[in-house]
Legacy VTK file of the C-alpha trace (Angstrom):
# vtk DataFile Version 3.0
C-alpha trace
ASCII
DATASET POLYDATA
POINTS 89 float
-9.200 -0.931 12.071
-12.242 1.167 12.858
-11.429 0.950 16.553
-8.227 2.888 15.744
-10.031 5.332 13.422
-7.831 4.127 10.559
-8.260 2.845 7.017
-5.842 0.370 5.451
-5.234 0.574 1.710
-2.964 -1.455 -0.527
-1.750 -0.375 -3.953
-0.695 -2.629 -6.794
0.472 -2.048 -10.376
-1.968 -4.756 -11.468
-5.326 -4.067 -13.082
-8.484 -3.747 -10.962
-9.611 -7.134 -12.285
-6.323 -8.809 -11.305
-6.465 -7.143 -7.890
-9.982 -8.476 -7.396
-8.876 -12.024 -8.244
-5.920 -11.689 -5.835
-8.109 -10.290 -3.058
-10.652 -13.082 -3.414
-8.048 -15.848 -3.691
-6.156 -14.739 -0.591
-9.122 -13.305 1.365
-7.361 -9.929 1.347
-9.177 -7.927 4.023
-8.348 -4.403 2.811
-9.127 -2.263 -0.206
-6.571 -2.835 -2.959
-6.112 0.119 -5.291
-4.847 -0.233 -8.846
-1.975 1.878 -10.224
-1.327 0.375 -13.681
0.358 3.575 -14.944
2.692 3.479 -11.899
2.164 7.210 -11.398
1.295 6.803 -7.712
4.162 4.353 -7.304
6.625 6.932 -8.608
5.174 9.663 -6.371
5.478 7.483 -3.264
8.868 5.984 -4.154
7.664 2.461 -4.904
8.861 2.685 -8.524
11.710 4.488 -10.245
9.674 5.379 -13.339
6.341 4.778 -15.020
7.971 2.327 -17.434
6.694 -1.246 -17.214
8.913 -3.913 -15.738
10.164 -4.809 -12.321
8.283 -5.016 -9.088
7.085 -2.348 -6.723
9.132 -1.722 -3.612
7.270 -2.631 -0.438
6.950 0.776 1.139
4.528 1.674 3.890
3.122 5.063 4.845
1.069 6.250 7.760
-0.942 9.271 6.642
-2.739 11.380 9.204
-6.270 12.736 9.000
-4.704 16.043 7.948
-3.300 14.340 4.814
0.297 14.618 6.003
2.694 11.688 6.120
3.290 10.751 9.760
5.654 7.793 9.281
7.421 5.961 6.459
8.654 2.383 6.308
11.014 2.294 3.275
11.251 -1.506 3.468
7.964 -2.622 4.975
8.201 -6.159 6.300
4.959 -7.996 5.598
5.477 -10.103 8.727
5.680 -7.170 11.151
4.151 -4.223 9.311
0.703 -4.412 10.941
2.240 -4.330 14.410
4.627 -1.538 13.368
1.754 0.640 12.228
-0.469 -0.155 15.216
2.357 0.900 17.504
2.327 4.340 15.822
-1.420 4.911 15.931
LINES 1 90
89 0 1 2 3 4 5 6 7 8 9 10 11 12 13 14 15 16 17 18 19 20 21 22 23 24 25 26 27 28 29 30 31 32 33 34 35 36 37 38 39 40 41 42 43 44 45 46 47 48 49 50 51 52 53 54 55 56 57 58 59 60 61 62 63 64 65 66 67 68 69 70 71 72 73 74 75 76 77 78 79 80 81 82 83 84 85 86 87 88
C-alpha cells in the first residue's frame, strides 16, 4: 500500500505468538497487532467489555495522517473491504 501512502494494520485479541502462527500459516501480508486485554477493542467498538469470551466484531477504520478517523465500516466485509478502503484513499 506504499503507492497509496497507507499502512494496513490488523488487530486480534490473540497473543502475539498466536498472531504470528496465524500470519505465517495464512501468509497474512499485514502487521497483526495483539490486544489480549481487549482494551483497544473496547475503545474502537469491536468488543463490549474487556471480559474474555466472544469474538471481536469485524470493524474497519480509515485513519488519516492527522490521526483522525476518516471513515468507519461497522460491519467490514472481508470480501470487499480492501476495495472499499482503496476507494476512499
